[in-house]
DRENZADO-244501 format. One record per residue: x, y, z of N, C-alpha, C, O in turn; residue in one letter. Coordinates in nm, 2 decimals, padded with zeros to 4 digits. Layout:
% residues N
((X,Y,Z),(X,Y,Z),(X,Y,Z),(X,Y,Z),'a')
...
END
This chain:
% residues 241
((00.08,-00.12,00.00),(00.00,00.00,00.00),(00.09,00.12,00.00),(00.18,00.14,00.08),'x')
((00.07,00.21,-00.10),(00.15,00.33,-00.11),(00.09,00.45,-00.03),(-00.03,00.45,00.00),'x')
((00.18,00.54,00.01),(00.14,00.66,00.08),(00.10,00.77,-00.02),(00.19,00.82,-00.09),'x')
((-00.02,00.80,-00.02),(-00.07,00.90,-00.12),(-00.08,01.04,-00.06),(-00.13,01.13,-00.12),'x')
((-00.02,01.06,00.06),(-00.02,01.19,00.12),(00.06,01.29,00.04),(00.17,01.27,00.00),'x')
((00.00,01.41,00.01),(00.06,01.51,-00.07),(00.18,01.57,00.01),(00.16,01.60,00.13),'x')
((00.30,01.58,-00.05),(00.41,01.63,00.02),(00.39,01.77,00.08),(00.43,01.80,00.19),'x')
((00.31,01.85,00.01),(00.28,01.99,00.07),(00.18,01.98,00.19),(00.20,02.06,00.28),'x')
((00.09,01.88,00.18),(00.00,01.87,00.30),(00.08,01.82,00.42),(00.06,01.87,00.53),'x')
((00.17,01.73,00.40),(00.25,01.67,00.51),(00.34,01.79,00.56),(00.37,01.79,00.68),'x')
((00.39,01.87,00.47),(00.48,01.98,00.52),(00.40,02.08,00.60),(00.45,02.12,00.71),'x')
((00.28,02.11,00.57),(00.19,02.20,00.65),(00.17,02.14,00.78),(00.16,02.22,00.88),'x')
((00.15,02.01,00.79),(00.13,01.95,00.92),(00.25,01.96,01.01),(00.24,01.99,01.13),'x')
((00.37,01.94,00.95),(00.49,01.95,01.03),(00.52,02.09,01.08),(00.57,02.11,01.19),'x')
((00.49,02.19,00.99),(00.53,02.33,01.03),(00.42,02.39,01.12),(00.44,02.49,01.18),'x')
((00.30,02.33,01.12),(00.19,02.38,01.20),(00.13,02.51,01.15),(00.08,02.59,01.22),'x')
((00.13,02.52,01.02),(00.07,02.63,00.95),(00.00,02.58,00.82),(00.06,02.51,00.74),'x')
((-00.12,02.63,00.80),(-00.20,02.59,00.68),(-00.21,02.71,00.59),(-00.27,02.82,00.63),'x')
((-00.17,02.70,00.47),(-00.17,02.81,00.38),(-00.30,02.84,00.31),(-00.37,02.74,00.27),'x')
((-00.34,02.96,00.30),(-00.46,03.00,00.22),(-00.42,03.00,00.08),(-00.50,02.96,-00.01),'x')
((-00.30,03.05,00.05),(-00.25,03.05,-00.09),(-00.14,02.94,-00.10),(-00.03,02.96,-00.07),'x')
((-00.18,02.82,-00.14),(-00.09,02.71,-00.15),(00.02,02.73,-00.25),(00.13,02.67,-00.24),'x')
((00.00,02.82,-00.34),(00.10,02.85,-00.44),(00.23,02.91,-00.38),(00.34,02.89,-00.43),'x')
((00.21,02.98,-00.26),(00.33,03.03,-00.19),(00.41,02.92,-00.14),(00.54,02.93,-00.14),'x')
((00.35,02.82,-00.08),(00.42,02.71,-00.03),(00.49,02.63,-00.14),(00.60,02.59,-00.13),'x')
((00.42,02.62,-00.25),(00.48,02.55,-00.37),(00.60,02.62,-00.42),(00.70,02.56,-00.45),'x')
((00.59,02.75,-00.42),(00.71,02.83,-00.46),(00.83,02.82,-00.36),(00.94,02.81,-00.41),'x')
((00.79,02.81,-00.23),(00.90,02.80,-00.13),(00.97,02.67,-00.14),(01.08,02.65,-00.10),'x')
((00.90,02.57,-00.20),(00.96,02.43,-00.21),(01.01,02.40,-00.35),(01.03,02.29,-00.39),'x')
((01.03,02.51,-00.43),(01.08,02.49,-00.57),(01.23,02.54,-00.57),(01.25,02.66,-00.57),'x')
((01.32,02.45,-00.59),(01.46,02.48,-00.60),(01.49,02.53,-00.74),(01.42,02.49,-00.83),'x')
((01.59,02.62,-00.75),(01.62,02.68,-00.88),(01.65,02.57,-00.98),(01.63,02.59,-01.10),'x')
((01.71,02.46,-00.94),(01.74,02.35,-01.03),(01.62,02.29,-01.10),(01.64,02.22,-01.21),'x')
((01.50,02.31,-01.05),(01.38,02.24,-01.10),(01.29,02.35,-01.17),(01.19,02.31,-01.22),'x')
((01.32,02.47,-01.16),(01.24,02.58,-01.22),(01.28,02.61,-01.36),(01.39,02.61,-01.40),'x')
((01.17,02.65,-01.44),(01.20,02.69,-01.58),(01.28,02.82,-01.58),(01.36,02.84,-01.66),'x')
((01.24,02.91,-01.49),(01.31,03.04,-01.47),(01.35,03.05,-01.33),(01.28,03.01,-01.24),'x')
((01.47,03.11,-01.30),(01.51,03.13,-01.16),(01.41,03.21,-01.08),(01.40,03.20,-00.96),'x')
((01.34,03.30,-01.15),(01.24,03.39,-01.08),(01.12,03.31,-01.03),(01.05,03.35,-00.95),'x')
((01.11,03.18,-01.08),(01.00,03.10,-01.04),(01.04,03.01,-00.93),(00.96,02.93,-00.88),'x')
((01.17,03.02,-00.88),(01.22,02.93,-00.77),(01.20,03.00,-00.64),(01.13,03.11,-00.63),'x')
((01.25,02.94,-00.54),(01.23,03.00,-00.40),(01.34,03.10,-00.36),(01.35,03.15,-00.25),'x')
((01.42,03.14,-00.46),(01.53,03.23,-00.43),(01.48,03.37,-00.38),(01.54,03.43,-00.29),'x')
((01.38,03.42,-00.45),(01.32,03.55,-00.40),(01.26,03.54,-00.26),(01.28,03.63,-00.18),'x')
((01.19,03.43,-00.24),(01.14,03.41,-00.10),(01.25,03.40,00.00),(01.24,03.45,00.11),'x')
((01.36,03.33,-00.04),(01.47,03.32,00.06),(01.52,03.46,00.09),(01.56,03.48,00.21),'x')
((01.54,03.55,00.00),(01.58,03.69,00.02),(01.49,03.76,00.12),(01.54,03.82,00.21),'x')
((01.36,03.75,00.10),(01.27,03.81,00.19),(01.27,03.75,00.33),(01.26,03.81,00.43),'x')
((01.27,03.61,00.33),(01.27,03.54,00.46),(01.38,03.57,00.55),(01.37,03.57,00.67),'x')
((01.50,03.59,00.49),(01.62,03.63,00.57),(01.59,03.76,00.64),(01.63,03.77,00.76),'x')
((01.53,03.86,00.58),(01.50,03.98,00.64),(01.39,03.97,00.75),(01.40,04.03,00.86),'x')
((01.29,03.89,00.72),(01.18,03.87,00.82),(01.23,03.80,00.94),(01.20,03.84,01.05),'x')
((01.31,03.70,00.92),(01.37,03.62,01.03),(01.45,03.72,01.12),(01.44,03.71,01.24),'x')
((01.53,03.80,01.06),(01.61,03.89,01.13),(01.53,03.99,01.22),(01.56,04.02,01.33),'x')
((01.42,04.04,01.16),(01.34,04.13,01.23),(01.27,04.07,01.35),(01.27,04.13,01.46),'x')
((01.22,03.95,01.33),(01.15,03.89,01.44),(01.24,03.85,01.55),(01.21,03.87,01.67),'x')
((01.36,03.80,01.52),(01.46,03.76,01.62),(01.51,03.89,01.69),(01.52,03.89,01.82),'x')
((01.54,04.00,01.62),(01.59,04.12,01.68),(01.48,04.18,01.78),(01.52,04.22,01.89),'x')
((01.36,04.18,01.74),(01.25,04.23,01.82),(01.24,04.14,01.95),(01.22,04.19,02.06),'x')
((01.25,04.01,01.94),(01.24,03.92,02.05),(01.35,03.95,02.15),(01.33,03.95,02.27),'x')
((01.48,03.96,02.10),(01.59,03.98,02.18),(01.59,04.12,02.25),(01.62,04.14,02.36),'x')
((01.54,04.22,02.17),(01.52,04.36,02.23),(01.43,04.35,02.35),(01.46,04.42,02.45),'x')
((01.32,04.28,02.35),(01.23,04.27,02.46),(01.28,04.18,02.57),(01.26,04.20,02.69),'x')
((01.35,04.07,02.53),(01.40,03.97,02.63),(01.51,04.02,02.71),(01.53,03.98,02.83),'x')
((01.60,04.10,02.65),(01.73,04.14,02.71),(01.74,04.29,02.72),(01.81,04.35,02.64),'x')
((01.66,04.36,02.81),(01.66,04.50,02.81),(01.79,04.57,02.85),(01.81,04.69,02.82),'x')
((01.88,04.49,02.92),(02.01,04.55,02.96),(02.12,04.52,02.86),(02.23,04.58,02.87),'x')
((02.09,04.44,02.76),(02.20,04.41,02.66),(02.23,04.52,02.57),(02.14,04.59,02.52),'x')
((02.36,04.54,02.54),(02.40,04.65,02.45),(02.39,04.60,02.31),(02.37,04.48,02.28),'x')
((02.40,04.70,02.21),(02.38,04.67,02.07),(02.48,04.56,02.03),(02.44,04.47,01.95),'x')
((02.60,04.56,02.07),(02.70,04.46,02.03),(02.66,04.32,02.08),(02.68,04.22,02.01),'x')
((02.61,04.31,02.20),(02.57,04.18,02.26),(02.45,04.13,02.18),(02.45,04.01,02.15),'x')
((02.35,04.22,02.15),(02.23,04.17,02.08),(02.27,04.13,01.94),(02.22,04.03,01.89),'x')
((02.37,04.19,01.88),(02.41,04.15,01.74),(02.48,04.01,01.75),(02.45,03.93,01.66),'x')
((02.56,03.98,01.85),(02.62,03.85,01.86),(02.51,03.74,01.87),(02.52,03.64,01.81),'x')
((02.41,03.77,01.96),(02.31,03.67,01.98),(02.23,03.65,01.85),(02.20,03.53,01.81),'x')
((02.19,03.76,01.79),(02.11,03.75,01.67),(02.18,03.67,01.56),(02.12,03.59,01.49),'x')
((02.31,03.70,01.55),(02.39,03.63,01.45),(02.40,03.48,01.47),(02.39,03.40,01.37),'x')
((02.40,03.44,01.60),(02.40,03.29,01.63),(02.26,03.23,01.59),(02.26,03.12,01.54),'x')
((02.16,03.30,01.62),(02.02,03.25,01.60),(01.99,03.23,01.45),(01.93,03.14,01.41),'x')
((02.03,03.33,01.37),(01.99,03.33,01.23),(02.10,03.27,01.14),(02.10,03.28,01.02),'x')
((02.20,03.21,01.20),(02.31,03.15,01.12),(02.26,03.04,01.03),(02.16,02.98,01.06),'x')
((02.34,03.01,00.93),(02.30,02.90,00.84),(02.30,02.77,00.91),(02.21,02.69,00.89),'x')
((02.39,02.75,01.01),(02.39,02.63,01.08),(02.26,02.61,01.16),(02.20,02.50,01.16),'x')
((02.22,02.71,01.23),(02.10,02.71,01.31),(01.97,02.69,01.22),(01.89,02.60,01.25),'x')
((01.97,02.77,01.12),(01.85,02.75,01.03),(01.84,02.61,00.96),(01.73,02.56,00.95),'x')
((01.96,02.56,00.93),(01.96,02.43,00.87),(01.91,02.32,00.97),(01.84,02.23,00.94),'x')
((01.95,02.34,01.10),(01.91,02.25,01.20),(01.76,02.25,01.22),(01.70,02.14,01.23),'x')
((01.70,02.37,01.22),(01.56,02.38,01.24),(01.49,02.32,01.12),(01.39,02.25,01.13),'x')
((01.54,02.35,01.00),(01.48,02.29,00.88),(01.48,02.14,00.88),(01.39,02.08,00.84),'x')
((01.59,02.08,00.93),(01.60,01.94,00.93),(01.51,01.88,01.03),(01.45,01.77,01.01),'x')
((01.49,01.95,01.15),(01.39,01.90,01.25),(01.25,01.90,01.19),(01.17,01.81,01.22),'x')
((01.22,02.00,01.11),(01.09,02.00,01.05),(01.08,01.92,00.92),(00.97,01.91,00.86),'x')
((01.19,01.86,00.88),(01.20,01.78,00.76),(01.15,01.85,00.63),(01.07,01.80,00.55),'x')
((01.19,01.98,00.62),(01.14,02.06,00.51),(01.19,02.01,00.38),(01.11,02.02,00.28),'x')
((01.31,01.96,00.37),(01.36,01.92,00.24),(01.29,01.80,00.18),(01.31,01.77,00.06),'x')
((01.21,01.73,00.26),(01.13,01.62,00.21),(01.03,01.66,00.10),(00.99,01.59,00.01),'x')
((00.99,01.79,00.11),(00.89,01.84,00.01),(00.96,01.93,-00.09),(00.89,01.98,-00.18),'x')
((01.09,01.94,-00.09),(01.16,02.02,-00.18),(01.16,01.96,-00.32),(01.20,01.84,-00.33),'x')
((01.13,02.04,-00.42),(01.13,01.99,-00.56),(01.27,02.03,-00.62),(01.30,02.15,-00.63),'x')
((01.35,01.93,-00.65),(01.48,01.94,-00.70),(01.49,01.90,-00.85),(01.41,01.82,-00.90),'x')
((01.59,01.95,-00.92),(01.61,01.91,-01.06),(01.68,01.78,-01.07),(01.72,01.72,-00.96),'x')
((01.69,01.73,-01.19),(01.75,01.60,-01.21),(01.90,01.60,-01.16),(01.97,01.70,-01.18),'x')
((01.94,01.49,-01.10),(02.07,01.47,-01.05),(02.09,01.52,-00.91),(02.20,01.50,-00.85),'x')
((01.99,01.58,-00.85),(02.00,01.62,-00.71),(01.91,01.53,-00.62),(01.80,01.50,-00.66),'x')
((01.97,01.49,-00.51),(01.90,01.39,-00.42),(01.85,01.47,-00.30),(01.92,01.55,-00.24),'x')
((01.72,01.45,-00.27),(01.66,01.52,-00.15),(01.69,01.45,-00.02),(01.62,01.47,00.08),'x')
((01.78,01.36,-00.02),(01.81,01.28,00.10),(01.91,01.35,00.19),(01.91,01.48,00.20),'x')
((01.99,01.27,00.27),(02.07,01.33,00.37),(02.19,01.40,00.32),(02.26,01.46,00.40),'x')
((02.22,01.39,00.19),(02.35,01.45,00.14),(02.33,01.59,00.09),(02.43,01.65,00.04),'x')
((02.22,01.65,00.11),(02.20,01.79,00.07),(02.28,01.88,00.16),(02.29,01.86,00.28),'x')
((02.34,01.99,00.11),(02.42,02.08,00.19),(02.34,02.15,00.29),(02.22,02.18,00.26),'x')
((02.39,02.19,00.41),(02.32,02.26,00.51),(02.26,02.39,00.46),(02.16,02.44,00.50),'x')
((02.34,02.46,00.37),(02.30,02.59,00.31),(02.16,02.58,00.24),(02.08,02.67,00.24),'x')
((02.14,02.46,00.18),(02.01,02.44,00.10),(01.90,02.43,00.20),(01.79,02.49,00.18),'x')
((01.92,02.35,00.31),(01.81,02.34,00.41),(01.78,02.47,00.48),(01.67,02.50,00.50),'x')
((01.89,02.55,00.50),(01.87,02.68,00.56),(01.79,02.77,00.47),(01.70,02.85,00.52),'x')
((01.82,02.76,00.34),(01.74,02.85,00.25),(01.60,02.81,00.24),(01.51,02.90,00.22),'x')
((01.57,02.68,00.26),(01.42,02.64,00.25),(01.35,02.70,00.37),(01.24,02.74,00.36),'x')
((01.42,02.70,00.49),(01.35,02.76,00.61),(01.32,02.91,00.58),(01.21,02.95,00.61),'x')
((01.42,02.98,00.53),(01.40,03.12,00.50),(01.28,03.14,00.40),(01.21,03.24,00.41),'x')
((01.28,03.05,00.30),(01.17,03.06,00.20),(01.03,03.03,00.27),(00.93,03.10,00.23),'x')
((01.02,02.94,00.36),(00.90,02.91,00.43),(00.86,03.03,00.51),(00.74,03.07,00.51),'x')
((00.95,03.09,00.58),(00.93,03.21,00.66),(00.87,03.32,00.58),(00.77,03.38,00.62),'x')
((00.92,03.34,00.46),(00.87,03.45,00.37),(00.73,03.41,00.32),(00.64,03.50,00.31),'x')
((00.71,03.28,00.29),(00.58,03.24,00.24),(00.47,03.26,00.34),(00.36,03.31,00.31),'x')
((00.50,03.23,00.47),(00.41,03.25,00.58),(00.38,03.40,00.60),(00.27,03.44,00.62),'x')
((00.49,03.48,00.59),(00.47,03.62,00.61),(00.38,03.68,00.50),(00.29,03.76,00.53),'x')
((00.39,03.64,00.38),(00.31,03.69,00.27),(00.17,03.63,00.28),(00.07,03.70,00.24),'x')
((00.15,03.51,00.33),(00.02,03.45,00.33),(-00.06,03.49,00.46),(-00.18,03.52,00.45),'x')
((00.01,03.50,00.57),(-00.06,03.53,00.70),(-00.03,03.66,00.77),(-00.09,03.69,00.87),'x')
((00.08,03.73,00.73),(00.12,03.85,00.79),(00.22,03.83,00.90),(00.27,03.72,00.92),'x')
((00.26,03.94,00.96),(00.37,03.94,01.05),(00.34,03.86,01.18),(00.43,03.79,01.23),'x')
((00.22,03.87,01.23),(00.20,03.79,01.36),(00.20,03.64,01.33),(00.25,03.57,01.42),'x')
((00.15,03.60,01.22),(00.16,03.45,01.19),(00.30,03.41,01.18),(00.33,03.30,01.23),'x')
((00.38,03.48,01.11),(00.52,03.44,01.09),(00.60,03.45,01.22),(00.69,03.37,01.25),'x')
((00.57,03.55,01.30),(00.63,03.57,01.43),(00.60,03.44,01.52),(00.69,03.39,01.59),'x')
((00.48,03.40,01.52),(00.44,03.28,01.60),(00.51,03.16,01.55),(00.56,03.08,01.63),'x')
((00.53,03.14,01.42),(00.60,03.03,01.36),(00.75,03.03,01.41),(00.80,02.93,01.45),'x')
((00.81,03.15,01.39),(00.95,03.16,01.42),(00.98,03.13,01.57),(01.07,03.05,01.60),'x')
((00.90,03.20,01.65),(00.93,03.19,01.80),(00.89,03.05,01.85),(00.95,03.00,01.95),'x')
((00.80,02.98,01.79),(00.76,02.84,01.83),(00.87,02.75,01.79),(00.91,02.66,01.87),'x')
((00.92,02.76,01.67),(01.02,02.66,01.62),(01.17,02.69,01.65),(01.25,02.61,01.64),'x')
((01.19,02.82,01.69),(01.33,02.86,01.72),(01.35,02.91,01.86),(01.45,02.97,01.89),'x')
((01.25,02.88,01.95),(01.26,02.92,02.09),(01.39,02.87,02.16),(01.45,02.94,02.23),'x')
((01.42,02.74,02.13),(01.53,02.68,02.20),(01.66,02.74,02.15),(01.75,02.76,02.24),'x')
((01.67,02.78,02.03),(01.79,02.84,01.97),(01.81,02.98,02.03),(01.92,03.03,02.06),'x')
((01.70,03.06,02.04),(01.70,03.19,02.10),(01.74,03.19,02.25),(01.82,03.27,02.29),'x')
((01.69,03.09,02.32),(01.72,03.08,02.46),(01.86,03.04,02.48),(01.93,03.09,02.57),'x')
((01.91,02.94,02.40),(02.05,02.90,02.41),(02.15,03.01,02.38),(02.25,03.03,02.46),'x')
((02.12,03.08,02.27),(02.22,03.19,02.24),(02.21,03.30,02.34),(02.32,03.36,02.37),'x')
((02.10,03.33,02.39),(02.08,03.44,02.49),(02.16,03.40,02.62),(02.23,03.48,02.68),'x')
((02.14,03.27,02.66),(02.21,03.22,02.78),(02.36,03.23,02.76),(02.44,03.26,02.86),'x')
((02.41,03.19,02.65),(02.55,03.19,02.62),(02.61,03.33,02.63),(02.72,03.35,02.68),'x')
((02.54,03.43,02.57),(02.59,03.57,02.57),(02.57,03.63,02.70),(02.64,03.74,02.73),'x')
((02.48,03.58,02.79),(02.45,03.64,02.92),(02.58,03.66,03.00),(02.59,03.75,03.08),'x')
((02.68,03.57,02.98),(02.80,03.58,03.06),(02.88,03.71,03.04),(02.96,03.75,03.12),'x')
((02.85,03.78,02.92),(02.91,03.90,02.89),(02.84,04.02,02.95),(02.89,04.13,02.94),'x')
((02.72,04.00,03.00),(02.64,04.12,03.05),(02.68,04.14,03.20),(02.61,04.08,03.29),'x')
((02.77,04.22,03.22),(02.83,04.23,03.36),(02.73,04.30,03.45),(02.73,04.27,03.57),'x')
((02.64,04.39,03.40),(02.54,04.45,03.49),(02.45,04.35,03.54),(02.41,04.35,03.66),'x')
((02.40,04.26,03.45),(02.31,04.15,03.50),(02.38,04.06,03.60),(02.31,04.02,03.70),'x')
((02.50,04.03,03.57),(02.57,03.94,03.66),(02.59,04.00,03.80),(02.57,03.94,03.90),'x')
((02.62,04.13,03.80),(02.64,04.20,03.93),(02.51,04.21,04.00),(02.51,04.19,04.13),'x')
((02.40,04.24,03.93),(02.27,04.25,04.00),(02.23,04.12,04.06),(02.18,04.11,04.17),'x')
((02.25,04.01,03.98),(02.21,03.88,04.03),(02.29,03.84,04.16),(02.23,03.80,04.26),'x')
((02.42,03.87,04.16),(02.50,03.84,04.28),(02.46,03.93,04.40),(02.44,03.88,04.51),'x')
((02.43,04.06,04.37),(02.39,04.15,04.48),(02.26,04.11,04.54),(02.24,04.11,04.66),'x')
((02.17,04.07,04.46),(02.03,04.03,04.51),(02.04,03.89,04.58),(01.98,03.87,04.68),'x')
((02.12,03.80,04.52),(02.12,03.67,04.57),(02.20,03.66,04.70),(02.16,03.58,04.80),'x')
((02.31,03.73,04.71),(02.40,03.71,04.83),(02.41,03.83,04.92),(02.45,03.81,05.04),'x')
((02.37,03.95,04.88),(02.38,04.06,04.96),(02.25,04.13,04.99),(02.24,04.23,05.07),'x')
((02.14,04.08,04.93),(02.00,04.13,04.96),(02.00,04.28,04.92),(01.93,04.35,05.00),'x')
((02.06,04.32,04.82),(02.06,04.46,04.77),(02.07,04.46,04.62),(02.08,04.36,04.56),'x')
((02.07,04.58,04.57),(02.09,04.60,04.42),(02.20,04.70,04.40),(02.22,04.79,04.48),'x')
((02.28,04.69,04.29),(02.38,04.79,04.26),(02.33,04.93,04.24),(02.21,04.94,04.19),'x')
((02.40,05.03,04.27),(02.37,05.17,04.25),(02.47,05.23,04.16),(02.59,05.23,04.20),'x')
((02.43,05.28,04.04),(02.53,05.34,03.95),(02.52,05.49,03.96),(02.41,05.55,03.96),'x')
((02.64,05.56,03.97),(02.65,05.70,03.98),(02.73,05.76,03.87),(02.84,05.72,03.84),'x')
((02.66,05.86,03.80),(02.73,05.93,03.69),(02.82,06.03,03.76),(02.78,06.12,03.83),'x')
((02.95,06.03,03.72),(03.05,06.11,03.78),(03.10,06.23,03.69),(03.12,06.34,03.74),'x')
((03.12,06.20,03.57),(03.18,06.31,03.48),(03.15,06.28,03.34),(03.12,06.17,03.30),'x')
((03.18,06.38,03.25),(03.18,06.36,03.11),(03.28,06.45,03.05),(03.31,06.56,03.10),'x')
((03.34,06.40,02.93),(03.44,06.48,02.86),(03.42,06.47,02.71),(03.35,06.38,02.67),'x')
((03.48,06.56,02.64),(03.47,06.56,02.50),(03.36,06.64,02.43),(03.27,06.68,02.50),'x')
((03.37,06.66,02.30),(03.27,06.73,02.23),(03.14,06.65,02.22),(03.14,06.53,02.25),'x')
((03.04,06.72,02.18),(02.90,06.66,02.17),(02.90,06.53,02.09),(02.83,06.44,02.12),'x')
((02.98,06.53,01.98),(02.97,06.42,01.89),(03.06,06.30,01.93),(03.06,06.19,01.87),'x')
((03.14,06.32,02.04),(03.24,06.22,02.08),(03.26,06.23,02.23),(03.37,06.23,02.28),'x')
((03.15,06.23,02.30),(03.16,06.23,02.45),(03.20,06.10,02.51),(03.18,05.99,02.46),'x')
((03.27,06.11,02.63),(03.29,06.00,02.71),(03.23,06.02,02.85),(03.23,06.13,02.90),'x')
((03.19,05.91,02.91),(03.12,05.93,03.04),(03.19,05.84,03.15),(03.23,05.73,03.12),'x')
((03.19,05.89,03.27),(03.25,05.82,03.38),(03.14,05.78,03.48),(03.06,05.86,03.52),'x')
((03.14,05.65,03.51),(03.04,05.60,03.60),(03.10,05.51,03.70),(03.20,05.44,03.67),'x')
((03.05,05.51,03.82),(03.10,05.42,03.93),(02.98,05.35,03.98),(02.87,05.40,03.98),'x')
((03.00,05.23,04.04),(02.89,05.15,04.10),(02.92,05.12,04.24),(03.04,05.10,04.28),'x')
((02.82,05.12,04.32),(02.83,05.08,04.46),(02.73,04.97,04.49),(02.62,04.96,04.43),'x')
((02.78,04.88,04.57),(02.69,04.77,04.62),(02.69,04.77,04.77),(02.79,04.74,04.83),'x')
((02.57,04.80,04.82),(02.57,04.82,04.97),(02.65,04.94,05.01),(02.64,05.05,04.95),'x')
((02.74,04.92,05.10),(02.83,05.03,05.15),(02.97,05.03,05.07),(03.06,05.11,05.11),'x')
((02.98,04.94,04.98),(03.11,04.93,04.91),(03.11,05.00,04.77),(03.03,04.97,04.69),'x')
((03.20,05.09,04.76),(03.22,05.16,04.63),(03.33,05.10,04.55),(03.43,05.07,04.60),'x')
((03.31,05.08,04.42),(03.40,05.02,04.33),(03.46,05.12,04.24),(03.41,05.23,04.22),'x')
((03.58,05.09,04.17),(03.64,05.18,04.08),(03.55,05.23,03.97),(03.47,05.15,03.92),'x')
((03.57,05.35,03.93),(03.49,05.40,03.82),(03.54,05.36,03.68),(03.66,05.31,03.67),'x')
((03.46,05.38,03.58),(03.50,05.34,03.44),(03.45,05.44,03.34),(03.35,05.51,03.37),'x')
((03.52,05.46,03.23),(03.48,05.55,03.13),(03.43,05.47,03.01),(03.47,05.35,02.98),'x')
((03.33,05.53,02.94),(03.28,05.46,02.82),(03.22,05.57,02.72),(03.19,05.68,02.77),'x')
((03.20,05.53,02.60),(03.14,05.62,02.50),(03.00,05.65,02.51),(02.94,05.74,02.45),'x')
((02.93,05.57,02.60),(02.79,05.60,02.64),(02.78,05.57,02.79),(02.86,05.49,02.84),'x')
((02.67,05.62,02.85),(02.65,05.59,02.99),(02.63,05.44,03.01),(02.67,05.38,03.11),'x')
((02.56,05.37,02.92),(02.53,05.23,02.93),(02.66,05.15,02.92),(02.68,05.05,03.00),'x')
((02.75,05.19,02.83),(02.87,05.11,02.82),(02.96,05.14,02.94),(03.03,05.05,02.99),'x')
((02.96,05.26,02.99),(03.04,05.29,03.11),(02.99,05.21,03.23),(03.06,05.17,03.31),'x')
((02.85,05.19,03.24),(02.80,05.11,03.35),(02.84,04.97,03.33),(02.87,04.90,03.44),'x')
((02.84,04.91,03.21),(02.89,04.78,03.19),(03.03,04.76,03.24),(03.07,04.66,03.30),'x')
((03.12,04.86,03.20),(03.26,04.85,03.24),(03.28,04.87,03.39),(03.36,04.80,03.45),'x')
((03.20,04.95,03.45),(03.20,04.97,03.60),(03.16,04.84,03.67),(03.22,04.80,03.77),'x')
((03.06,04.78,03.61),(03.01,04.65,03.67),(03.12,04.54,03.66),(03.13,04.46,03.75),'x')
((03.19,04.54,03.55),(03.30,04.44,03.53),(03.41,04.47,03.63),(03.46,04.37,03.69),'x')
((03.44,04.59,03.66),(03.54,04.62,03.76),(03.50,04.58,03.90),(03.58,04.52,03.98),'x')
((03.37,04.59,03.92),(03.31,04.55,04.05),(03.32,04.40,04.07),(03.35,04.35,04.17),'x')
((03.29,04.33,03.96),(03.29,04.18,03.96),(03.43,04.13,03.98),(03.46,04.03,04.05),'x')
((03.53,04.20,03.92),(03.67,04.16,03.93),(03.71,04.18,04.08),(03.78,04.10,04.14),'x')
((03.67,04.30,04.14),(03.70,04.33,04.28),(03.64,04.22,04.37),(03.70,04.19,04.48),'x')
((03.52,04.17,04.34),(03.46,04.07,04.42),(03.51,03.93,04.39),(03.47,03.84,04.46),'x')
((03.60,03.92,04.30),(03.65,03.79,04.26),(03.55,03.70,04.18),(03.57,03.58,04.18),'x')
((03.46,03.76,04.11),(03.36,03.69,04.04),(03.39,03.68,03.89),(03.33,03.60,03.82),'x')
((03.48,03.76,03.84),(03.53,03.76,03.71),(03.68,03.75,03.70),(03.75,03.82,03.78),'x')
((03.73,03.66,03.62),(03.87,03.65,03.60),(03.92,03.76,03.51),(03.89,03.75,03.39),'x')
((03.99,03.85,03.56),(04.04,03.97,03.47),(04.14,03.93,03.36),(04.16,04.01,03.27),'x')
((04.19,03.81,03.37),(04.30,03.77,03.28),(04.25,03.66,03.18),(04.33,03.59,03.12),'x')
((04.12,03.65,03.16),(04.07,03.55,03.07),(03.98,03.61,02.96),(03.89,03.54,02.91),'x')
((04.01,03.73,02.92),(03.94,03.79,02.81),(03.80,03.84,02.85),(03.71,03.86,02.76),'x')
((03.78,03.85,02.98),(03.65,03.90,03.03),(03.54,03.80,03.00),(03.42,03.84,02.99),'x')
((03.57,03.68,02.97),(03.46,03.58,02.93),(03.43,03.48,03.03),(03.33,03.40,03.01),'x')
((03.49,03.48,03.15),(03.47,03.38,03.25),(03.40,03.44,03.37),(03.45,03.53,03.43),'x')
((03.28,03.39,03.39),(03.21,03.44,03.51),(03.21,03.32,03.62),(03.17,03.21,03.59),'x')
((03.27,03.36,03.73),(03.28,03.26,03.84),(03.17,03.27,03.94),(03.18,03.36,04.03),'x')
((03.07,03.20,03.93),(02.95,03.21,04.02),(02.99,03.15,04.16),(03.03,03.03,04.16),'x')
((02.97,03.22,04.26),(03.01,03.17,04.39),(02.89,03.19,04.49),(02.90,03.15,04.61),'x')
END
């Protein structure tokens, strides 16, 4: 007995989204090798899906990590939207099983990860065009929640303000207090000096190109003074005590 299930129907079941315009899903599953014209393949959807994925992930991180600086958010976002991560999610959803390939290409396990990642981005664009931003946001956050959480947790070790606050609340029953001390330079290139105190203890001040960055640097100095960060390991080791 043969399985007569339509590959596109099975794909919709796996991704948890049913298309109103099935043509968008068909386009998302059409590799350039099988299309009469490249414009009829999923390459245009891949282009749009990359941007939509970035927007949704950036918005999620912005809300999830209110203390993270732009550089930290960029690192986390890059990890979440990487080809490796997208390919992993695509393989979990078995997206390539519905992919239409040209002759000589095998839809099995030997497909390059970049192809699987491209299919995920194409699906994201198709859902966005079919159901709008909220529909695609729900899809992305449902299927990539673990990747967002893992990347956020990994980068958390670099957020010295968060680490200092956790330590102060957990062990000292207080919260850090940041004091703005000074500023120098012209308006277009100012530097700010900030110091942090925890309870009755004042820690060395730090300078930064913004108040937020100066606070991060001041928190790092406090963590070093408390013996919670190894100053000689690239500022990447947090020693929880």
